[in-house]
C-alpha positions in Angstrom: 138.7 124.1 -4.5 140.5 122.5 -1.6 142.4 125.7 -1.0 139.2 127.7 -0.8 137.9 125.2 1.8 141.0 125.8 3.9 140.4 129.5 3.7 136.7 129.3 4.5 137.1 127.2 7.7 139.1 129.8 9.6 136.9 132.6 8.4 133.8 130.8 9.6 135.5 130.0 12.9 136.5 133.7 13.4 132.9 134.8 12.7 131.5 132.3 15.2 134.1 133.3 17.8 133.2 137.0 17.3 129.5 136.2 17.8 130.2 134.2 20.9 132.4 137.0 22.3 129.7 139.6 21.7 127.2 137.3 23.4 129.5 136.6 26.4 130.2 140.3 26.9 126.6 141.4 27.1 125.6 143.1 30.3 124.0 140.8 32.9 120.4 141.1 33.9 119.7 143.2 37.0 119.3 141.0 40.1 117.1 143.6 41.7 114.4 143.4 39.1 111.2 142.5 40.9 110.1 140.0 38.2 113.5 138.2 38.4 113.2 138.0 42.1 109.7 136.6 41.9 110.9 134.1 39.3 113.6 133.0 41.6 111.2 132.5 44.5 108.9 130.4 42.2 112.0 128.3 41.3 113.0 127.8 44.9 109.5 126.8 45.9 109.3 124.3 43.0 112.7 122.8 44.0 111.6 122.5 47.7 108.4 120.7 46.6 110.2 118.3 44.3 112.8 117.3 47.0 110.6 117.0 50.0 110.6 113.6 51.7 106.8 113.2 51.2 107.0 113.5 47.4 109.7 110.8 46.9 108.3 107.9 44.9 109.3 104.3 45.5 109.7 104.6 49.3 
């Protein structure tokens, strides 16, 4: 049974590595997509609101 465990561990690691490689090699999302640009603008606006000097608590 111990020998079987020593054979299963590398097999599972190889399967996980293959899944990760497929995930890492997927094509990136297009940066010119209007919805992604709008999403980025909403993110920037939220970050500007959260770091403005008027919104800091405790001062």
